[in-house]
N, CA, C and O atoms as a CHARMM CRD file, in Angstrom:
* protein
*
  376
    1    1 MET  N      1.02100  -1.32600   0.01500 PROA 1      0.00000
    2    1 MET  CA    -0.01900   0.25400  -0.01400 PROA 1      0.00000
    3    1 MET  C      0.81200   1.15700   0.21000 PROA 1      0.00000
    4    1 MET  O      1.88500   1.09500   0.81000 PROA 1      0.00000
    5    2 THR  N      0.03400   2.46400  -0.54500 PROA 2      0.00000
    6    2 THR  CA     1.28500   3.70200  -0.32200 PROA 2      0.00000
    7    2 THR  C      0.45200   4.66300  -0.31400 PROA 2      0.00000
    8    2 THR  O      0.96000   5.76400  -0.52000 PROA 2      0.00000
    9    3 THR  N     -0.81900   4.63600  -0.12200 PROA 3      0.00000
   10    3 THR  CA    -1.46200   5.45300   0.39600 PROA 3      0.00000
   11    3 THR  C     -2.35200   4.88200   1.61400 PROA 3      0.00000
   12    3 THR  O     -2.92300   3.79100   1.59400 PROA 3      0.00000
   13    4 PRO  N     -2.37200   5.84700   2.72400 PROA 4      0.00000
   14    4 PRO  CA    -3.60900   5.44900   3.78300 PROA 4      0.00000
   15    4 PRO  C     -4.82300   5.61900   3.31000 PROA 4      0.00000
   16    4 PRO  O     -5.12900   6.27900   2.31700 PROA 4      0.00000
   17    5 CYS  N     -5.73700   4.84300   4.23300 PROA 5      0.00000
   18    5 CYS  CA    -7.37900   3.87900   3.97300 PROA 5      0.00000
   19    5 CYS  C     -7.61400   5.46800   4.55000 PROA 5      0.00000
   20    5 CYS  O     -6.82700   6.20600   5.14300 PROA 5      0.00000
   21    6 THR  N     -9.15100   5.70200   4.09100 PROA 6      0.00000
   22    6 THR  CA   -10.20100   6.96700   5.10400 PROA 6      0.00000
   23    6 THR  C    -10.00300   6.60900   6.39400 PROA 6      0.00000
   24    6 THR  O    -10.14400   7.55900   7.16300 PROA 6      0.00000
   25    7 ASP  N     -9.77100   5.74600   6.82600 PROA 7      0.00000
   26    7 ASP  CA   -10.06600   5.42600   8.32500 PROA 7      0.00000
   27    7 ASP  C     -8.68000   5.49300   8.90900 PROA 7      0.00000
   28    7 ASP  O     -8.63100   5.82100  10.09400 PROA 7      0.00000
   29    8 CYS  N     -7.49300   5.23100   8.26300 PROA 8      0.00000
   30    8 CYS  CA    -6.43400   5.19800   8.95300 PROA 8      0.00000
   31    8 CYS  C     -6.07900   5.80900  10.34600 PROA 8      0.00000
   32    8 CYS  O     -5.67700   6.95800  10.16700 PROA 8      0.00000
   33    9 PRO  N     -6.07800   5.50600  11.51000 PROA 9      0.00000
   34    9 PRO  CA    -5.45400   6.34000  12.66800 PROA 9      0.00000
   35    9 PRO  C     -4.36200   6.91700  12.29400 PROA 9      0.00000
   36    9 PRO  O     -4.16300   7.94500  12.94200 PROA 9      0.00000
   37   10 PHE  N     -3.46400   6.66200  11.41900 PROA 10     0.00000
   38   10 PHE  CA    -2.71500   8.02100  11.48600 PROA 10     0.00000
   39   10 PHE  C     -2.78900   9.25800  10.64200 PROA 10     0.00000
   40   10 PHE  O     -1.89000  10.08100  10.47100 PROA 10     0.00000
   41   11 LEU  N     -4.10600   9.26100  10.09800 PROA 11     0.00000
   42   11 LEU  CA    -4.53200  10.59500   9.44900 PROA 11     0.00000
   43   11 LEU  C     -4.61500  11.88500  10.58900 PROA 11     0.00000
   44   11 LEU  O     -5.22600  11.92100  11.65700 PROA 11     0.00000
   45   12 ARG  N     -4.00700  12.62100  10.12600 PROA 12     0.00000
   46   12 ARG  CA    -4.36700  13.94000  11.11300 PROA 12     0.00000
   47   12 ARG  C     -6.02300  14.76200  11.21400 PROA 12     0.00000
   48   12 ARG  O     -6.25500  15.89400  11.64000 PROA 12     0.00000
   49   13 LYS  N     -6.73400  14.02200  10.81400 PROA 13     0.00000
   50   13 LYS  CA    -8.15700  14.13000  10.92900 PROA 13     0.00000
   51   13 LYS  C     -8.75300  13.52100  12.18700 PROA 13     0.00000
   52   13 LYS  O     -9.68800  13.93100  12.87400 PROA 13     0.00000
   53   14 PHE  N     -7.82700  12.21600  12.35300 PROA 14     0.00000
   54   14 PHE  CA    -8.38300  11.74300  13.96700 PROA 14     0.00000
   55   14 PHE  C     -7.15100  11.98700  14.58100 PROA 14     0.00000
   56   14 PHE  O     -6.30400  11.09600  14.51100 PROA 14     0.00000
   57   15 LYS  N     -6.85300  13.17200  15.25200 PROA 15     0.00000
   58   15 LYS  CA    -5.52300  13.52900  15.82800 PROA 15     0.00000
   59   15 LYS  C     -6.14100  13.62800  17.48600 PROA 15     0.00000
   60   15 LYS  O     -5.31900  13.79600  18.38700 PROA 15     0.00000
   61   16 HSD  N     -7.64600  13.51300  17.82500 PROA 16     0.00000
   62   16 HSD  CA    -7.89500  13.63400  19.13000 PROA 16     0.00000
   63   16 HSD  C     -7.95900  11.29900  19.14600 PROA 16     0.00000
   64   16 HSD  O     -7.99800  10.91100  20.31400 PROA 16     0.00000
   65   17 GLY  N     -7.96300  10.58700  18.52700 PROA 17     0.00000
   66   17 GLY  CA    -7.95500   9.23500  18.45600 PROA 17     0.00000
   67   17 GLY  C     -7.00100   8.58700  19.23000 PROA 17     0.00000
   68   17 GLY  O     -7.39400   7.84700  20.13200 PROA 17     0.00000
   69   18 TYR  N     -5.77300   8.74700  19.02300 PROA 18     0.00000
   70   18 TYR  CA    -4.44200   8.12600  19.59400 PROA 18     0.00000
   71   18 TYR  C     -3.31300   9.05500  19.71100 PROA 18     0.00000
   72   18 TYR  O     -2.91600   9.80800  18.82200 PROA 18     0.00000
   73   19 SER  N     -2.84600   8.93200  20.86400 PROA 19     0.00000
   74   19 SER  CA    -1.99900   9.80100  21.39500 PROA 19     0.00000
   75   19 SER  C     -0.70300   9.45500  20.26400 PROA 19     0.00000
   76   19 SER  O     -0.48200   8.46100  19.57100 PROA 19     0.00000
   77   20 LEU  N      0.22400  11.11900  20.47600 PROA 20     0.00000
   78   20 LEU  CA     1.74700  10.06800  19.35100 PROA 20     0.00000
   79   20 LEU  C      1.99000   8.94000  19.74000 PROA 20     0.00000
   80   20 LEU  O      2.03400   7.91300  19.06300 PROA 20     0.00000
   81   21 ALA  N      2.22200   9.11400  21.24000 PROA 21     0.00000
   82   21 ALA  CA     2.80600   7.97700  21.99300 PROA 21     0.00000
   83   21 ALA  C      2.46600   6.64300  21.54500 PROA 21     0.00000
   84   21 ALA  O      3.26600   5.73000  21.34200 PROA 21     0.00000
   85   22 ARG  N      1.18100   6.61000  21.40600 PROA 22     0.00000
   86   22 ARG  CA     0.68200   5.43500  20.91900 PROA 22     0.00000
   87   22 ARG  C      0.60400   4.83000  19.35700 PROA 22     0.00000
   88   22 ARG  O      0.73300   3.68200  18.93200 PROA 22     0.00000
   89   23 LEU  N      0.38000   5.89500  18.80200 PROA 23     0.00000
   90   23 LEU  CA     0.94100   5.81000  17.08200 PROA 23     0.00000
   91   23 LEU  C      2.48700   5.27900  17.09500 PROA 23     0.00000
   92   23 LEU  O      2.95200   4.26600  16.57300 PROA 23     0.00000
   93   24 ARG  N      3.10600   6.26100  17.83700 PROA 24     0.00000
   94   24 ARG  CA     5.01600   5.16500  17.90300 PROA 24     0.00000
   95   24 ARG  C      4.53500   3.60500  18.40500 PROA 24     0.00000
   96   24 ARG  O      4.94400   2.64400  17.75400 PROA 24     0.00000
   97   25 ASP  N      3.82800   3.43400  19.35000 PROA 25     0.00000
   98   25 ASP  CA     3.61900   1.94200  19.55500 PROA 25     0.00000
   99   25 ASP  C      3.20500   1.26400  18.49300 PROA 25     0.00000
  100   25 ASP  O      3.92400   0.36500  18.05800 PROA 25     0.00000
  101   26 PHE  N      1.77800   1.61200  17.78000 PROA 26     0.00000
  102   26 PHE  CA     1.94200   1.13000  16.54300 PROA 26     0.00000
  103   26 PHE  C      2.56500   1.12600  15.52100 PROA 26     0.00000
  104   26 PHE  O      2.53200   0.02900  14.96500 PROA 26     0.00000
  105   27 ALA  N      3.19600   1.96900  14.95500 PROA 27     0.00000
  106   27 ALA  CA     4.38400   2.09400  14.12400 PROA 27     0.00000
  107   27 ALA  C      5.53700   1.72800  14.13400 PROA 27     0.00000
  108   27 ALA  O      6.14600   2.02300  13.10600 PROA 27     0.00000
  109   28 ARG  N      6.36400   0.94400  15.24000 PROA 28     0.00000
  110   28 ARG  CA     7.02400   0.75400  15.87800 PROA 28     0.00000
  111   28 ARG  C      7.51700  -0.47400  15.10400 PROA 28     0.00000
  112   28 ARG  O      8.71100  -0.55300  14.81200 PROA 28     0.00000
  113   29 GLY  N      6.60700  -1.48100  14.74200 PROA 29     0.00000
  114   29 GLY  CA     6.96500  -2.53100  13.64400 PROA 29     0.00000
  115   29 GLY  C      5.87600  -3.10300  13.11100 PROA 29     0.00000
  116   29 GLY  O      4.88500  -2.37900  13.00900 PROA 29     0.00000
  117   30 GLU  N      5.78800  -4.40200  12.68400 PROA 30     0.00000
  118   30 GLU  CA     4.04500  -4.47000  11.75200 PROA 30     0.00000
  119   30 GLU  C      3.19800  -4.43100  12.22300 PROA 30     0.00000
  120   30 GLU  O      2.75800  -5.13000  13.13500 PROA 30     0.00000
  121   31 PHE  N      2.56700  -3.15500  11.41700 PROA 31     0.00000
  122   31 PHE  CA     1.24100  -3.20900  11.64600 PROA 31     0.00000
  123   31 PHE  C      0.14700  -3.33200  10.28800 PROA 31     0.00000
  124   31 PHE  O      0.47200  -2.81700   9.21800 PROA 31     0.00000
  125   32 HSD  N     -0.74100  -3.82400  10.39000 PROA 32     0.00000
  126   32 HSD  CA    -1.35800  -4.55700   9.47000 PROA 32     0.00000
  127   32 HSD  C     -2.35000  -3.50600   8.91700 PROA 32     0.00000
  128   32 HSD  O     -3.04600  -3.09500   9.84600 PROA 32     0.00000
  129   33 CYS  N     -2.71200  -2.83300   7.55300 PROA 33     0.00000
  130   33 CYS  CA    -3.77600  -2.02500   7.62500 PROA 33     0.00000
  131   33 CYS  C     -5.40100  -2.80300   8.20000 PROA 33     0.00000
  132   33 CYS  O     -5.53400  -3.99800   7.93700 PROA 33     0.00000
  133   34 HSD  N     -6.15100  -2.33600   8.69200 PROA 34     0.00000
  134   34 HSD  CA    -7.44500  -3.02300   9.21600 PROA 34     0.00000
  135   34 HSD  C     -8.35200  -3.54300   7.95000 PROA 34     0.00000
  136   34 HSD  O     -9.14300  -4.48600   7.95800 PROA 34     0.00000
  137   35 ARG  N     -8.05800  -2.76900   6.98200 PROA 35     0.00000
  138   35 ARG  CA    -8.82900  -3.11500   5.86300 PROA 35     0.00000
  139   35 ARG  C     -8.33500  -4.16600   4.94300 PROA 35     0.00000
  140   35 ARG  O     -9.02700  -4.56900   4.00800 PROA 35     0.00000
  141   36 THR  N     -7.25100  -4.57500   5.17200 PROA 36     0.00000
  142   36 THR  CA    -6.40200  -5.80400   4.57800 PROA 36     0.00000
  143   36 THR  C     -6.71100  -6.94500   5.21900 PROA 36     0.00000
  144   36 THR  O     -6.36500  -7.85800   4.47000 PROA 36     0.00000
  145   37 GLY  N     -7.21300  -7.41500   6.28200 PROA 37     0.00000
  146   37 GLY  CA    -7.69200  -8.70600   7.27800 PROA 37     0.00000
  147   37 GLY  C     -8.91300  -8.48100   7.59800 PROA 37     0.00000
  148   37 GLY  O     -9.67800  -7.59200   7.22400 PROA 37     0.00000
  149   38 ASP  N     -9.13000  -9.79000   8.68900 PROA 38     0.00000
  150   38 ASP  CA   -10.08200 -10.17300   8.78900 PROA 38     0.00000
  151   38 ASP  C    -11.01000 -10.12900  10.28000 PROA 38     0.00000
  152   38 ASP  O    -10.41400 -10.92000  11.01200 PROA 38     0.00000
  153   39 CYS  N    -12.00200  -9.65200  10.92400 PROA 39     0.00000
  154   39 CYS  CA   -12.48400  -9.57000  11.98700 PROA 39     0.00000
  155   39 CYS  C    -12.61800 -11.16400  12.92400 PROA 39     0.00000
  156   39 CYS  O    -12.84300 -12.14700  12.21700 PROA 39     0.00000
  157   40 ASP  N    -12.49600 -11.38200  14.30000 PROA 40     0.00000
  158   40 ASP  CA   -12.73500 -12.78600  14.64600 PROA 40     0.00000
  159   40 ASP  C    -14.10700 -12.87100  14.22000 PROA 40     0.00000
  160   40 ASP  O    -14.89000 -12.02000  13.79800 PROA 40     0.00000
  161   41 ASP  N    -14.21500 -14.23700  14.45900 PROA 41     0.00000
  162   41 ASP  CA   -15.87000 -14.79200  14.11600 PROA 41     0.00000
  163   41 ASP  C    -16.24600 -14.98700  15.61200 PROA 41     0.00000
  164   41 ASP  O    -17.08900 -15.85700  15.82800 PROA 41     0.00000
  165   42 GLU  N    -15.59200 -14.10100  16.99900 PROA 42     0.00000
  166   42 GLU  CA   -16.50000 -14.20000  18.25200 PROA 42     0.00000
  167   42 GLU  C    -17.07900 -13.11800  18.55400 PROA 42     0.00000
  168   42 GLU  O    -17.55300 -12.92300  19.67400 PROA 42     0.00000
  169   43 GLY  N    -17.12100 -12.23500  17.55700 PROA 43     0.00000
  170   43 GLY  CA   -17.40700 -10.85000  17.65600 PROA 43     0.00000
  171   43 GLY  C    -16.60800  -9.27800  18.59800 PROA 43     0.00000
  172   43 GLY  O    -16.95400  -8.14500  18.93400 PROA 43     0.00000
  173   44 THR  N    -15.47500 -10.11200  18.67700 PROA 44     0.00000
  174   44 THR  CA   -14.74100  -9.19200  20.03500 PROA 44     0.00000
  175   44 THR  C    -14.09400  -7.65900  18.98500 PROA 44     0.00000
  176   44 THR  O    -13.64500  -6.57400  19.35400 PROA 44     0.00000
  177   45 GLY  N    -14.36600  -8.34100  17.37700 PROA 45     0.00000
  178   45 GLY  CA   -13.59200  -7.09000  16.41500 PROA 45     0.00000
  179   45 GLY  C    -12.21000  -7.18300  16.80700 PROA 45     0.00000
  180   45 GLY  O    -11.66400  -6.09800  16.61100 PROA 45     0.00000
  181   46 ASP  N    -11.65000  -7.79800  17.14700 PROA 46     0.00000
  182   46 ASP  CA    -9.94100  -8.03300  17.53500 PROA 46     0.00000
  183   46 ASP  C     -9.15500  -8.57600  15.65700 PROA 46     0.00000
  184   46 ASP  O     -9.33700  -9.69700  15.18100 PROA 46     0.00000
  185   47 PHE  N     -8.53600  -7.71800  15.11500 PROA 47     0.00000
  186   47 PHE  CA    -7.76700  -7.66000  13.96500 PROA 47     0.00000
  187   47 PHE  C     -7.02300  -9.27200  14.07000 PROA 47     0.00000
  188   47 PHE  O     -6.30800  -9.73400  14.96000 PROA 47     0.00000
  189   48 ILE  N     -7.61700 -10.02400  12.51000 PROA 48     0.00000
  190   48 ILE  CA    -6.66600 -11.36600  12.48300 PROA 48     0.00000
  191   48 ILE  C     -6.12400 -10.65200  11.05200 PROA 48     0.00000
  192   48 ILE  O     -6.92800 -10.36500  10.16600 PROA 48     0.00000
  193   49 PRO  N     -4.54300 -10.36900  10.90600 PROA 49     0.00000
  194   49 PRO  CA    -4.18200 -10.56900   9.91100 PROA 49     0.00000
  195   49 PRO  C     -4.33300 -12.21200   8.79700 PROA 49     0.00000
  196   49 PRO  O     -4.38100 -13.32500   9.31900 PROA 49     0.00000
  197   50 ASN  N     -4.38000 -12.01200   7.40600 PROA 50     0.00000
  198   50 ASN  CA    -4.45700 -12.99600   6.96000 PROA 50     0.00000
  199   50 ASN  C     -3.65300 -13.20400   5.66600 PROA 50     0.00000
  200   50 ASN  O     -3.20100 -12.05900   5.67700 PROA 50     0.00000
  201   51 ALA  N     -2.96500 -13.88100   4.26800 PROA 51     0.00000
  202   51 ALA  CA    -1.82200 -14.29100   3.83600 PROA 51     0.00000
  203   51 ALA  C     -2.32300 -12.69500   2.52000 PROA 51     0.00000
  204   51 ALA  O     -1.47600 -12.28500   1.72700 PROA 51     0.00000
  205   52 LYS  N     -3.50400 -12.18200   2.57300 PROA 52     0.00000
  206   52 LYS  CA    -3.51400 -10.74800   1.90500 PROA 52     0.00000
  207   52 LYS  C     -3.58900  -9.50000   2.60000 PROA 52     0.00000
  208   52 LYS  O     -4.31500  -8.60400   2.16800 PROA 52     0.00000
  209   53 SER  N     -2.87800  -9.35200   3.67700 PROA 53     0.00000
  210   53 SER  CA    -2.69700  -8.43300   4.70700 PROA 53     0.00000
  211   53 SER  C     -1.32100  -7.69400   4.26700 PROA 53     0.00000
  212   53 SER  O     -0.17800  -8.15000   4.27600 PROA 53     0.00000
  213   54 GLN  N     -1.78800  -6.40500   3.87800 PROA 54     0.00000
  214   54 GLN  CA    -0.74700  -5.41200   3.96700 PROA 54     0.00000
  215   54 GLN  C     -0.10700  -4.63000   5.17300 PROA 54     0.00000
  216   54 GLN  O     -0.73700  -4.27700   6.17000 PROA 54     0.00000
  217   55 HSD  N      1.06600  -4.43500   4.97500 PROA 55     0.00000
  218   55 HSD  CA     1.64500  -3.27900   6.04200 PROA 55     0.00000
  219   55 HSD  C      0.78300  -1.93200   6.07700 PROA 55     0.00000
  220   55 HSD  O      0.00400  -2.21400   5.16700 PROA 55     0.00000
  221   56 CYS  N      0.42300  -0.77100   6.46900 PROA 56     0.00000
  222   56 CYS  CA    -0.43600   0.36600   6.91400 PROA 56     0.00000
  223   56 CYS  C      0.44600   1.21100   6.39800 PROA 56     0.00000
  224   56 CYS  O      1.56300   1.48300   6.83700 PROA 56     0.00000
  225   57 ALA  N     -0.25100   1.74300   5.16100 PROA 57     0.00000
  226   57 ALA  CA     0.75000   2.94500   4.62500 PROA 57     0.00000
  227   57 ALA  C      1.07500   4.10200   5.50600 PROA 57     0.00000
  228   57 ALA  O      2.13300   4.72300   5.61200 PROA 57     0.00000
  229   58 GLY  N     -0.39800   4.29700   6.29500 PROA 58     0.00000
  230   58 GLY  CA     0.23000   5.43300   7.24400 PROA 58     0.00000
  231   58 GLY  C      1.03000   5.50300   8.18200 PROA 58     0.00000
  232   58 GLY  O      1.67000   6.47800   8.57400 PROA 58     0.00000
  233   59 ALA  N      0.99900   4.19800   8.65400 PROA 59     0.00000
  234   59 ALA  CA     2.45100   4.03500   9.53100 PROA 59     0.00000
  235   59 ALA  C      3.60100   3.89800   9.10200 PROA 59     0.00000
  236   59 ALA  O      4.53500   3.69600   9.87800 PROA 59     0.00000
  237   60 LEU  N      3.77000   3.98400   7.74000 PROA 60     0.00000
  238   60 LEU  CA     5.36400   3.49600   7.10900 PROA 60     0.00000
  239   60 LEU  C      5.33800   5.47000   6.66400 PROA 60     0.00000
  240   60 LEU  O      6.27000   6.27000   6.74300 PROA 60     0.00000
  241   61 ILE  N      4.01700   5.68100   6.25500 PROA 61     0.00000
  242   61 ILE  CA     4.56000   7.34200   6.06500 PROA 61     0.00000
  243   61 ILE  C      5.04900   8.07800   7.24900 PROA 61     0.00000
  244   61 ILE  O      6.01000   8.82400   7.43800 PROA 61     0.00000
  245   62 PHE  N      3.92500   7.56000   8.10900 PROA 62     0.00000
  246   62 PHE  CA     4.32900   8.09000   9.67800 PROA 62     0.00000
  247   62 PHE  C      6.20100   7.95600   9.91300 PROA 62     0.00000
  248   62 PHE  O      6.89700   8.97000   9.84400 PROA 62     0.00000
  249   63 ASN  N      6.61500   7.00500  10.10000 PROA 63     0.00000
  250   63 ASN  CA     7.63300   6.58600  10.21800 PROA 63     0.00000
  251   63 ASN  C      8.93300   7.19900   9.10800 PROA 63     0.00000
  252   63 ASN  O     10.04400   7.55400   9.49900 PROA 63     0.00000
  253   64 GLU  N      8.63000   7.20600   8.17900 PROA 64     0.00000
  254   64 GLU  CA     9.51500   8.56500   7.02400 PROA 64     0.00000
  255   64 GLU  C      9.20100   9.46100   7.27700 PROA 64     0.00000
  256   64 GLU  O     10.17500  10.12800   6.92800 PROA 64     0.00000
  257   65 LYS  N      8.23900  10.41000   7.82400 PROA 65     0.00000
  258   65 LYS  CA     8.48500  11.60200   7.92600 PROA 65     0.00000
  259   65 LYS  C      9.03600  11.76800   9.19600 PROA 65     0.00000
  260   65 LYS  O      9.60600  12.85900   9.20800 PROA 65     0.00000
  261   66 ARG  N      9.10100  11.39700   9.89900 PROA 66     0.00000
  262   66 ARG  CA    10.25500  10.75900  10.91200 PROA 66     0.00000
  263   66 ARG  C     11.42000  10.92700  11.23800 PROA 66     0.00000
  264   66 ARG  O     12.03900  11.31000  12.23100 PROA 66     0.00000
  265   67 ASN  N     11.76900  10.33000   9.53500 PROA 67     0.00000
  266   67 ASN  CA    13.28900   9.81700   9.31000 PROA 67     0.00000
  267   67 ASN  C     13.58500   8.48000  10.73100 PROA 67     0.00000
  268   67 ASN  O     14.61300   8.33600  11.39200 PROA 67     0.00000
  269   68 GLN  N     12.57400   7.86100  10.80300 PROA 68     0.00000
  270   68 GLN  CA    12.56500   6.27800  12.02600 PROA 68     0.00000
  271   68 GLN  C     12.01300   5.36500  11.54900 PROA 68     0.00000
  272   68 GLN  O     11.04400   4.87700  12.13000 PROA 68     0.00000
  273   69 PRO  N     12.58400   4.73300  10.03500 PROA 69     0.00000
  274   69 PRO  CA    12.16700   3.63700   9.88700 PROA 69     0.00000
  275   69 PRO  C     12.14600   2.32600  10.51600 PROA 69     0.00000
  276   69 PRO  O     13.20000   2.03000  11.07800 PROA 69     0.00000
  277   70 HSD  N     11.24700   1.50000  10.56100 PROA 70     0.00000
  278   70 HSD  CA    12.06800   0.14800  11.78400 PROA 70     0.00000
  279   70 HSD  C     12.65200  -0.83600  11.19600 PROA 70     0.00000
  280   70 HSD  O     12.89200  -0.65600  10.00200 PROA 70     0.00000
  281   71 GLN  N     12.89700  -1.62200  11.55800 PROA 71     0.00000
  282   71 GLN  CA    13.94900  -2.63400  11.00700 PROA 71     0.00000
  283   71 GLN  C     13.77300  -3.37000   9.96200 PROA 71     0.00000
  284   71 GLN  O     14.72400  -3.77500   9.29300 PROA 71     0.00000
  285   72 MET  N     12.14700  -3.71900   9.60400 PROA 72     0.00000
  286   72 MET  CA    11.86700  -4.79200   9.17300 PROA 72     0.00000
  287   72 MET  C     11.41400  -3.85700   7.65700 PROA 72     0.00000
  288   72 MET  O     11.00500  -4.45200   6.66000 PROA 72     0.00000
  289   73 MET  N     11.54700  -2.55600   7.69900 PROA 73     0.00000
  290   73 MET  CA    11.22300  -1.71800   6.80300 PROA 73     0.00000
  291   73 MET  C     12.47700  -1.02800   6.04800 PROA 73     0.00000
  292   73 MET  O     12.52000  -0.36200   5.01400 PROA 73     0.00000
  293   74 ARG  N     13.44300  -1.42300   6.92300 PROA 74     0.00000
  294   74 ARG  CA    14.90000  -1.48700   6.22600 PROA 74     0.00000
  295   74 ARG  C     15.24900  -2.79500   5.39300 PROA 74     0.00000
  296   74 ARG  O     15.59500  -2.96500   4.22400 PROA 74     0.00000
  297   75 ILE  N     15.02800  -3.62200   6.42900 PROA 75     0.00000
  298   75 ILE  CA    14.93800  -4.91600   5.87300 PROA 75     0.00000
  299   75 ILE  C     14.76900  -5.13800   4.47900 PROA 75     0.00000
  300   75 ILE  O     15.56700  -5.48400   3.60900 PROA 75     0.00000
  301   76 ALA  N     13.37700  -4.82500   4.45200 PROA 76     0.00000
  302   76 ALA  CA    12.38000  -5.35600   3.27100 PROA 76     0.00000
  303   76 ALA  C     12.93100  -4.41400   1.65000 PROA 76     0.00000
  304   76 ALA  O     12.97200  -4.74700   0.46500 PROA 76     0.00000
  305   77 GLU  N     13.31600  -3.01600   2.48200 PROA 77     0.00000
  306   77 GLU  CA    14.33400  -2.67400   1.26200 PROA 77     0.00000
  307   77 GLU  C     15.44100  -3.03100   0.67900 PROA 77     0.00000
  308   77 GLU  O     15.88700  -2.85800  -0.45500 PROA 77     0.00000
  309   78 ARG  N     15.87300  -3.62800   1.74800 PROA 78     0.00000
  310   78 ARG  CA    17.10100  -4.01200   0.99500 PROA 78     0.00000
  311   78 ARG  C     16.92200  -5.16600   0.01200 PROA 78     0.00000
  312   78 ARG  O     17.74400  -5.43300  -0.86600 PROA 78     0.00000
  313   79 PHE  N     15.74600  -5.85200   0.23400 PROA 79     0.00000
  314   79 PHE  CA    15.48300  -7.11000  -0.39800 PROA 79     0.00000
  315   79 PHE  C     14.58100  -6.43000  -1.70100 PROA 79     0.00000
  316   79 PHE  O     14.21500  -7.36000  -2.41900 PROA 79     0.00000
  317   80 GLY  N     14.16600  -5.26400  -2.16800 PROA 80     0.00000
  318   80 GLY  CA    13.36200  -4.90800  -2.42700 PROA 80     0.00000
  319   80 GLY  C     11.77000  -5.20600  -2.58600 PROA 80     0.00000
  320   80 GLY  O     11.04700  -5.23800  -3.58100 PROA 80     0.00000
  321   81 ARG  N     11.57900  -5.36100  -1.53400 PROA 81     0.00000
  322   81 ARG  CA    10.19600  -5.48900  -1.03000 PROA 81     0.00000
  323   81 ARG  C      9.60900  -4.49800  -0.54100 PROA 81     0.00000
  324   81 ARG  O      8.44400  -4.75200  -0.23700 PROA 81     0.00000
  325   82 TYR  N     10.00100  -3.27300  -0.30000 PROA 82     0.00000
  326   82 TYR  CA     9.38400  -2.23800   0.18100 PROA 82     0.00000
  327   82 TYR  C     10.51600  -0.81600  -0.53000 PROA 82     0.00000
  328   82 TYR  O     11.74100  -0.83100  -0.41000 PROA 82     0.00000
  329   83 ASP  N      9.81800   0.16400  -1.15500 PROA 83     0.00000
  330   83 ASP  CA    10.44600   1.48300  -1.88000 PROA 83     0.00000
  331   83 ASP  C      9.22700   2.75900  -1.39500 PROA 83     0.00000
  332   83 ASP  O      8.03800   2.94900  -1.64900 PROA 83     0.00000
  333   84 ARG  N     10.38900   3.53300  -0.48400 PROA 84     0.00000
  334   84 ARG  CA     9.79600   4.68200   0.37500 PROA 84     0.00000
  335   84 ARG  C      9.28600   5.65300  -1.15500 PROA 84     0.00000
  336   84 ARG  O      8.31100   6.40300  -1.11400 PROA 84     0.00000
  337   85 THR  N      9.98400   5.49500  -2.20300 PROA 85     0.00000
  338   85 THR  CA     9.95500   6.41200  -3.10300 PROA 85     0.00000
  339   85 THR  C      8.27400   6.64200  -3.36300 PROA 85     0.00000
  340   85 THR  O      7.68300   7.68800  -3.63100 PROA 85     0.00000
  341   86 LYS  N      7.75500   5.29900  -3.18600 PROA 86     0.00000
  342   86 LYS  CA     6.30700   5.42000  -3.96100 PROA 86     0.00000
  343   86 LYS  C      5.53400   5.65300  -3.04200 PROA 86     0.00000
  344   86 LYS  O      4.40600   5.50600  -3.51400 PROA 86     0.00000
  345   87 LEU  N      5.45100   5.99800  -1.74800 PROA 87     0.00000
  346   87 LEU  CA     4.62000   6.67600  -0.94000 PROA 87     0.00000
  347   87 LEU  C      4.00600   7.33700  -1.08300 PROA 87     0.00000
  348   87 LEU  O      4.33200   7.97600  -2.08300 PROA 87     0.00000
  349   88 ASN  N      2.92500   7.77300  -0.54500 PROA 88     0.00000
  350   88 ASN  CA     2.42800   8.73600  -0.73500 PROA 88     0.00000
  351   88 ASN  C      2.49200  10.04800   0.53000 PROA 88     0.00000
  352   88 ASN  O      1.71500  10.30800   1.44800 PROA 88     0.00000
  353   89 MET  N      3.66100  10.63100   0.12900 PROA 89     0.00000
  354   89 MET  CA     4.34700  11.17400   1.75200 PROA 89     0.00000
  355   89 MET  C      3.29100  12.48900   1.26300 PROA 89     0.00000
  356   89 MET  O      3.12200  12.92100   2.40300 PROA 89     0.00000
  357   90 LYS  N      2.65600  13.21200   0.59500 PROA 90     0.00000
  358   90 LYS  CA     1.40000  14.21000   0.59200 PROA 90     0.00000
  359   90 LYS  C      0.82500  13.98200   1.50600 PROA 90     0.00000
  360   90 LYS  O      0.67800  14.87200   2.34300 PROA 90     0.00000
  361   91 ALA  N      0.23200  12.59900   1.72400 PROA 91     0.00000
  362   91 ALA  CA    -0.83000  12.44500   2.22400 PROA 91     0.00000
  363   91 ALA  C     -0.40000  13.17400   3.77500 PROA 91     0.00000
  364   91 ALA  O      0.69200  13.46600   4.26200 PROA 91     0.00000
  365   92 ALA  N     -1.96600  13.32100   4.32700 PROA 92     0.00000
  366   92 ALA  CA    -2.19500  13.71800   5.67000 PROA 92     0.00000
  367   92 ALA  C     -2.31600  13.15600   7.09200 PROA 92     0.00000
  368   92 ALA  O     -3.08000  13.26500   8.05200 PROA 92     0.00000
  369   93 VAL  N     -1.14000  12.47300   6.74700 PROA 93     0.00000
  370   93 VAL  CA    -0.80900  11.71300   8.42700 PROA 93     0.00000
  371   93 VAL  C      0.25900  12.92000   9.38100 PROA 93     0.00000
  372   93 VAL  O      0.93900  13.93800   9.25100 PROA 93     0.00000
  373   94 ARG  N     -0.11400  12.11700  10.16500 PROA 94     0.00000
  374   94 ARG  CA     0.47900  12.84000  11.49500 PROA 94     0.00000
  375   94 ARG  C      1.86300  13.00400  11.26500 PROA 94     0.00000
  376   94 ARG  O      2.57200  13.53300  12.12100 PROA 94     0.00000
């Protein structure tokens, strides 16, 4: 993914949703886009990644704006699986 979805918690329009500290926790490692996974069958609303789940573009942009890519971002870039130049850095990410 290169652009955050409309409900991405990293968007500025949700500035009262999560604190910056909490967003940093989310962006510290693997954080799937909630639109690319499943919810559990028990109705708790927990996110369950599946084989088609993708990393949250908002989290990637959040890290890149701070020049703080996490280790997996750097590894994926070395293997050609991640290209930060394709991210929509103009997206309204905090």
